[in-house]
C-alpha positions as CSV (number, residue, x, y, z in Angstrom):
1,M,-32.1,-25.1,21.0
2,L,-28.9,-23.3,20.6
3,D,-26.2,-23.3,23.6
4,V,-26.1,-19.5,23.3
5,E,-23.4,-18.6,26.3
6,K,-21.3,-21.3,24.6
7,I,-21.7,-19.8,21.4
8,R,-21.3,-16.1,22.5
9,K,-17.3,-17.3,23.5
10,D,-16.6,-18.6,20.7
11,F,-16.6,-14.5,19.0
12,P,-13.6,-11.9,20.5
13,M,-15.4,-9.2,19.8
14,L,-18.3,-10.2,22.1
15,K,-15.3,-9.9,25.2
16,N,-15.3,-6.0,24.4
17,K,-16.8,-3.4,26.4
18,M,-18.1,0.0,24.2
19,Q,-18.4,3.5,26.3
20,G,-17.5,1.1,28.9
21,K,-20.4,-0.9,29.0
22,A,-20.8,-4.9,28.0
23,L,-20.7,-4.7,24.3
24,I,-24.8,-5.2,22.8
25,Y,-24.4,-5.9,19.0
26,F,-27.3,-5.3,17.1
27,D,-26.1,-4.5,13.4
28,N,-25.6,-7.5,11.8
29,A,-27.6,-7.1,9.1
30,A,-24.5,-4.5,8.3
31,T,-21.9,-7.1,9.8
32,T,-21.4,-10.0,11.2
33,F,-18.5,-10.6,13.7
34,K,-16.0,-13.9,13.2
35,P,-15.8,-16.5,15.4
36,Q,-12.2,-17.6,16.2
37,C,-12.0,-20.4,14.3
38,V,-12.8,-18.3,11.5
39,V,-9.4,-15.6,12.3
40,D,-7.5,-18.7,12.6
41,A,-8.0,-20.3,9.6
42,L,-7.0,-17.1,8.1
43,N,-3.8,-16.7,10.7
44,E,-3.1,-20.0,8.8
45,Y,-2.5,-19.1,5.4
46,Y,-1.0,-16.0,6.3
47,L,1.8,-17.6,8.7
48,N,1.7,-21.3,7.2
49,Y,1.0,-21.7,3.8
50,T,0.9,-18.4,2.2
51,A,0.7,-18.5,-1.8
52,N,-1.4,-18.0,-4.9
53,A,-3.7,-19.7,-6.4
54,H,-3.7,-21.5,-9.7
55,R,-0.4,-20.8,-10.6
56,G,2.5,-22.4,-8.2
57,D,4.1,-26.0,-8.9
58,Y,5.6,-26.2,-5.4
59,D,3.8,-27.9,-2.5
60,F,2.4,-24.5,-0.9
61,A,1.0,-23.3,-4.1
62,H,-0.4,-26.9,-4.1
63,Q,-1.9,-26.5,-0.2
64,V,-3.4,-23.1,-1.6
65,D,-5.1,-24.8,-4.6
66,V,-6.5,-27.6,-2.3
67,K,-8.1,-25.5,0.8
68,Y,-9.3,-22.2,-2.1
69,E,-11.3,-25.7,-4.6
70,E,-12.5,-27.1,-1.0
71,A,-13.6,-23.7,0.1
72,R,-15.8,-23.2,-3.1
73,N,-17.4,-26.8,-2.5
74,K,-18.0,-26.2,0.8
75,V,-20.1,-23.0,-0.4
76,A,-21.7,-25.6,-3.4
77,Q,-22.8,-27.9,-0.2
78,F,-24.4,-24.8,2.0
79,I,-26.6,-24.0,-1.2
80,N,-27.3,-27.0,-2.8
81,A,-25.5,-26.1,-6.0
82,N,-22.7,-28.1,-8.4
83,S,-19.2,-26.2,-7.4
84,N,-18.9,-25.3,-11.3
85,E,-21.4,-23.0,-10.6
86,V,-19.5,-20.8,-7.9
87,V,-17.8,-18.2,-8.2
88,F,-15.8,-16.2,-6.1
89,T,-17.0,-11.8,-5.9
90,S,-16.1,-9.3,-3.7
91,G,-19.6,-9.8,-1.9
92,T,-23.0,-9.3,-3.4
93,T,-22.9,-5.8,-4.9
94,M,-20.0,-7.1,-7.1
95,S,-22.3,-10.1,-8.2
96,L,-25.4,-8.5,-9.1
97,N,-22.9,-5.7,-11.0
98,M,-21.5,-8.8,-12.8
99,I,-24.8,-9.9,-14.1
100,A,-26.2,-6.4,-14.7
101,H,-23.4,-6.2,-16.9
102,G,-22.7,-9.5,-18.3
103,L,-26.3,-10.0,-19.6
104,K,-26.9,-9.7,-23.5
105,N,-28.9,-9.0,-25.7
106,I,-31.0,-6.3,-23.8
107,T,-32.6,-3.8,-25.7
108,E,-34.6,-0.4,-25.6
109,N,-37.7,-2.7,-25.6
110,D,-36.9,-5.1,-22.4
111,E,-37.5,-4.3,-19.0
112,I,-36.9,-5.1,-15.2
113,L,-38.6,-5.7,-12.2
114,I,-37.4,-4.6,-8.9
115,T,-39.2,-3.2,-6.1
116,E,-38.8,0.4,-4.2
117,A,-38.0,-2.2,-1.2
118,E,-34.3,-3.5,-2.7
119,H,-30.7,-2.6,-1.4
120,A,-28.6,0.1,-3.2
121,S,-26.9,-2.4,-5.1
122,N,-29.8,-4.3,-6.7
123,V,-31.2,-0.9,-7.8
124,L,-28.1,1.4,-9.6
125,P,-26.5,-2.2,-11.6
126,W,-30.0,-2.4,-12.8
127,F,-30.0,1.9,-13.4
128,K,-26.8,1.2,-15.1
129,L,-28.0,-1.5,-17.2
130,S,-31.3,1.3,-18.7
131,E,-28.1,3.8,-19.3
132,R,-26.2,1.4,-21.8
133,T,-29.7,-0.3,-23.2
134,N,-32.4,2.4,-22.6
135,C,-34.5,-0.5,-21.2
136,K,-36.6,0.2,-19.1
137,V,-36.7,-0.2,-14.9
138,K,-40.2,-1.1,-13.2
139,Y,-41.3,-1.7,-9.9
140,I,-43.3,-4.4,-8.6
141,E,-45.9,-2.9,-6.4
142,L,-45.3,-3.2,-2.3
143,D,-48.4,-4.2,-0.3
144,S,-49.6,-1.7,2.5
145,E,-47.3,-3.8,4.8
146,G,-43.9,-3.4,2.8
147,R,-44.5,-6.6,1.6
148,L,-44.4,-8.4,-1.9
149,T,-47.7,-10.5,-3.2
150,T,-47.9,-12.9,-6.0
151,T,-51.0,-10.8,-6.9
152,N,-48.8,-7.7,-7.5
153,L,-46.0,-9.8,-9.1
154,K,-48.3,-11.1,-12.2
155,K,-49.6,-7.7,-12.5
156,A,-45.9,-6.2,-13.0
157,L,-45.2,-8.8,-15.6
158,N,-45.9,-8.5,-19.2
159,P,-43.8,-10.0,-22.4
160,H,-41.3,-7.2,-21.9
161,V,-40.0,-8.2,-19.2
162,K,-36.7,-9.9,-19.0
163,I,-35.1,-9.3,-15.8
164,V,-36.8,-9.9,-12.0
165,S,-34.3,-9.3,-9.9
166,L,-35.3,-9.0,-5.8
167,A,-34.0,-9.4,-2.5
168,H,-34.5,-12.8,-0.9
169,I,-35.0,-11.2,2.6
170,T,-35.4,-7.3,2.1
171,N,-32.6,-5.2,4.5
172,V,-34.8,-2.5,6.2
173,L,-38.2,-3.7,6.5
174,G,-36.9,-7.8,6.8
175,Y,-40.0,-9.1,4.9
176,C,-39.1,-13.2,3.0
177,F,-41.3,-14.0,0.4
178,D,-42.3,-17.4,-1.7
179,V,-39.3,-18.0,-3.7
180,K,-40.1,-20.8,-5.1
181,E,-43.5,-19.8,-6.2
182,F,-41.8,-16.3,-7.3
183,A,-39.6,-18.9,-9.5
184,K,-42.9,-20.6,-11.3
185,I,-44.2,-17.7,-11.7
186,I,-40.9,-15.4,-14.1
187,H,-40.3,-18.1,-15.7
188,E,-43.7,-19.0,-17.0
189,N,-43.5,-15.5,-18.7
190,G,-40.2,-15.8,-20.1
191,A,-38.2,-13.9,-18.1
192,L,-34.8,-14.9,-15.7
193,F,-35.4,-14.5,-11.9
194,I,-32.2,-12.7,-9.8
195,L,-32.4,-13.4,-5.5
196,D,-30.3,-11.4,-3.7
197,G,-29.5,-13.2,-0.7
198,A,-27.1,-10.9,1.7
199,Q,-29.7,-10.9,4.2
200,S,-31.2,-14.5,3.9
201,V,-28.3,-17.1,3.1
202,P,-26.9,-16.2,6.2
203,H,-29.7,-16.4,8.4
204,M,-31.7,-19.5,6.4
205,K,-31.4,-22.7,5.1
206,I,-31.0,-22.2,0.8
207,D,-31.6,-24.9,-1.8
208,V,-30.9,-23.0,-5.1
209,K,-32.0,-26.4,-7.2
210,D,-34.9,-26.4,-4.8
211,L,-36.1,-22.4,-5.7
212,D,-35.1,-22.8,-9.3
213,V,-33.6,-19.0,-9.1
214,D,-31.5,-18.5,-12.5
215,F,-28.3,-16.8,-10.1
216,L,-27.9,-15.9,-6.3
217,A,-25.9,-13.1,-4.4
218,F,-24.2,-13.0,-1.4
219,S,-21.6,-12.1,1.1
220,G,-19.1,-13.8,3.3
221,H,-19.2,-11.2,5.8
222,K,-23.2,-11.2,6.9
223,M,-22.3,-14.8,7.7
224,C,-19.7,-14.9,10.0
225,G,-17.1,-14.8,7.4
226,P,-14.1,-11.9,6.3
227,T,-14.9,-9.2,4.5
228,G,-14.3,-8.4,0.8
229,I,-15.6,-12.6,-0.2
230,G,-18.8,-13.0,-1.8
231,V,-20.7,-15.4,-3.8
232,L,-21.9,-15.3,-7.7
233,Y,-23.9,-18.5,-7.8
234,G,-25.9,-18.7,-11.5
235,K,-26.8,-21.6,-13.4
236,Y,-24.2,-23.2,-15.4
237,Q,-25.6,-22.6,-18.8
238,L,-26.4,-18.9,-17.6
239,L,-22.9,-18.8,-16.5
240,E,-21.8,-19.7,-20.2
241,E,-23.2,-17.0,-21.9
242,L,-22.6,-14.5,-19.1
243,D,-20.0,-11.8,-20.4
244,T,-17.6,-11.2,-18.2
245,M,-16.5,-8.2,-16.5
246,M,-13.1,-8.2,-15.3
247,V,-10.5,-9.6,-17.9
248,G,-6.8,-11.1,-17.0
249,G,-4.9,-13.7,-15.4
250,G,-6.2,-16.8,-14.5
251,M,-9.6,-16.4,-16.8
252,N,-8.2,-16.8,-20.6
253,S,-7.1,-20.1,-22.4
254,K,-5.4,-18.5,-24.8
255,F,-4.5,-14.5,-26.2
256,D,-2.6,-13.0,-29.2
257,N,-1.4,-9.9,-30.4
258,C,-4.7,-9.7,-32.7
259,G,-7.0,-9.6,-29.8
260,V,-8.5,-13.0,-29.6
261,I,-9.4,-13.7,-26.3
262,G,-9.2,-17.8,-25.5
263,Y,-11.9,-17.7,-22.0
264,L,-12.0,-20.6,-19.3
265,Y,-15.1,-22.4,-18.6
266,P,-16.8,-21.3,-14.9
267,P,-16.1,-20.1,-13.0
268,Q,-12.6,-19.7,-13.7
269,K,-14.0,-17.2,-16.7
270,F,-15.1,-15.2,-13.8
271,E,-12.1,-15.0,-11.6
272,A,-9.0,-12.7,-13.0
273,G,-6.0,-12.0,-11.1
274,T,-4.9,-12.8,-8.0
275,Q,-8.4,-13.6,-6.1
276,N,-9.2,-13.0,-1.9
277,I,-8.0,-16.4,-1.1
278,A,-7.1,-15.7,2.5
279,G,-11.3,-14.8,2.2
280,A,-12.4,-17.7,0.2
281,I,-10.6,-20.1,2.8
282,G,-12.4,-18.2,5.4
283,L,-15.3,-18.7,4.2
284,G,-15.3,-22.3,4.3
285,K,-14.3,-21.8,7.7
286,A,-17.5,-19.3,8.6
287,I,-19.1,-22.8,6.6
288,D,-18.4,-25.0,8.6
289,Y,-19.1,-22.9,12.2
290,L,-22.6,-22.4,10.9
291,N,-23.4,-25.9,9.6
292,S,-22.0,-26.7,12.9
293,I,-24.8,-24.7,14.3
294,G,-27.8,-25.7,11.5
295,M,-29.4,-23.3,9.9
296,D,-32.8,-24.4,11.2
297,N,-32.1,-23.8,14.4
298,I,-30.8,-20.3,13.6
299,Q,-33.4,-19.4,11.8
300,K,-35.5,-20.6,14.4
301,Y,-33.4,-18.8,17.6
302,E,-33.8,-15.0,15.5
303,K,-37.7,-15.6,14.8
304,E,-38.4,-16.1,18.5
305,L,-35.9,-13.3,19.6
306,H,-37.2,-11.2,17.1
307,D,-41.4,-11.8,18.2
308,Y,-39.9,-11.5,22.1
309,A,-37.9,-8.0,20.7
310,I,-41.6,-6.9,19.3
311,K,-43.5,-8.1,22.3
312,K,-41.7,-5.6,24.8
313,L,-41.5,-3.0,22.2
314,N,-45.3,-3.4,22.0
315,D,-45.6,-1.2,25.4
316,V,-42.9,1.4,25.0
317,D,-45.5,4.3,23.3
318,I,-42.2,6.1,22.1
319,I,-41.2,3.7,19.7
320,H,-42.8,3.3,16.5
321,V,-41.7,0.2,14.7
322,Y,-41.9,-0.4,10.7
323,N,-42.2,-3.6,10.3
324,K,-43.8,-5.7,13.5
325,N,-44.7,-8.9,11.3
326,A,-40.8,-8.8,10.1
327,D,-40.0,-12.6,9.1
328,S,-36.2,-11.5,9.9
329,G,-34.4,-10.5,12.9
330,I,-34.3,-7.4,11.4
331,I,-36.3,-4.5,13.7
332,T,-36.7,-1.0,12.1
333,F,-38.3,1.5,14.0
334,N,-37.7,5.3,15.3
335,V,-37.9,7.2,18.7
336,K,-41.0,9.6,18.5
337,N,-40.0,12.9,17.8
338,V,-36.0,12.1,17.5
339,F,-33.5,12.0,15.0
340,S,-32.7,8.4,14.3
341,Q,-28.9,9.2,14.4
342,D,-29.4,10.9,17.5
343,T,-30.9,8.0,19.2
344,A,-28.1,5.8,17.5
345,S,-25.9,7.9,19.3
346,L,-28.1,7.7,22.6
347,F,-28.0,3.8,22.3
348,N,-23.6,3.8,21.2
349,S,-23.9,5.5,25.0
350,Y,-25.7,2.3,26.5
351,G,-23.4,0.0,24.8
352,I,-25.4,-0.7,21.7
353,A,-24.6,-0.4,18.6
354,V,-27.7,0.2,16.0
355,R,-27.5,1.4,12.3
356,S,-29.6,4.7,11.6
357,G,-30.2,6.1,9.0
358,Q,-31.2,5.2,4.9
359,H,-29.6,1.7,4.9
360,C,-28.9,1.9,1.1
361,A,-32.7,1.6,0.3
362,K,-33.2,5.6,-0.4
363,I,-36.4,4.9,-2.6
364,L,-38.2,2.9,0.5
365,L,-38.5,5.8,2.8
366,N,-40.8,7.4,0.7
367,K,-43.1,4.9,1.6
368,L,-42.8,4.8,4.8
369,G,-43.2,8.5,4.9
370,T,-39.9,9.5,7.1
371,D,-36.3,11.0,6.9
372,A,-34.4,8.0,8.3
373,T,-35.1,4.6,11.0
374,V,-32.7,3.1,12.8
375,R,-32.5,-0.5,12.3
376,A,-31.0,-3.2,15.0
377,S,-31.1,-7.2,13.5
378,L,-30.1,-9.8,15.5
379,Y,-28.0,-12.8,15.1
380,F,-27.2,-16.1,16.6
381,Y,-25.2,-14.8,19.3
382,N,-27.7,-12.2,20.7
383,T,-29.5,-12.9,23.5
384,F,-32.9,-12.1,25.1
385,E,-31.2,-10.4,28.1
386,E,-29.3,-8.2,25.5
387,I,-32.7,-7.2,24.6
388,D,-34.1,-6.3,28.0
389,A,-31.5,-3.5,27.7
390,F,-32.1,-2.4,24.3
391,V,-36.1,-1.9,25.4
392,E,-34.9,-0.1,29.1
393,A,-32.7,2.3,26.2
394,C,-35.4,2.8,23.8
395,K,-37.5,4.0,27.3
396,K,-35.8,6.4,27.7
397,G,-35.5,7.9,24.1
398,G,-38.2,10.1,24.9
399,D,-36.0,12.1,27.0
400,F,-33.3,12.2,24.9
401,L,-31.6,14.7,26.2
402,D,-31.4,14.0,29.5
403,A,-30.3,10.2,29.0
404,Y,-27.6,11.3,27.1
405,F,-26.2,13.6,29.2
406,D,-27.0,11.9,33.0
């Protein structure tokens, strides 16, 4: 059982108010708050041992080298990868773009499979690859609830499919699927399997060796880490074969005036220029913090919060929930006959932060039959009492103008 009250004391942002009311932060799928230990780790780097990584021969530079590679090792252990399979990036978006840009031998006869539930960051890079190679981007059909099924995966697969790229947990509906089973089916078809872990890695235990994914992308800021830091995991042989998207200092072994470039081995091959050193160190500290709580404990508690919220919302007639059976802490809904942004403004007046709009998943909304939705997304520092306040605000959504100007 989590000691949530003790945990909440670790997060300075939770002490703030919004609209003069105690802040209730339900926008954790967008970004999470940072514990004090992460902020302290950033300050320590900037105040006590600032230097570039893998560049200097003095004490502070050596200290930075050690801290930076320690962070890489922490990430590797967190997802059960080898350290040389962990590339630091700016986030999930960059990681997925790096894969799409770096894959070789994709032709006009090849197909890429995604779904209509994907975030733009797992759609647009494949559109760009299609522009370059004339390969075809196709969609695995979702079931009536918006879920991925093995049956529909098998229907979509054929000898032309070279890449399957899927969100482990979708950012609007919050559904999960059996990654290990999908990996087996996809590999039997001879395709690569790429996993967007932006909404899963912060919330559940991930073992890339057990799951057998070829690539995994995720962001630090969604898991209590700093902004501007993320991870690209790839099986080492695939990283060796992947072309680089960026070139510059720190990723080459040599180059000459004839244009010949010698590349370093992964992961350095992909880390051109000065990296987000503070971000990497902060991510390492965030992983320490998450490990101290336990990823299984986090997943279990978030599920309890979600189920409690859904049970309460079932009694609110004016609320339409699109994903009552979500496998995560994401609740996507609308107040009937109220524009989603107006709903979000109403919640703001009560000190509740939620997300409204299309959530970077524009294709999915056609399937849901709406132009926009409201998303509440929970994390392990949220409470049942906050959900009670959230539900009370939902009840006032039907009288939007009266509630807003009360």
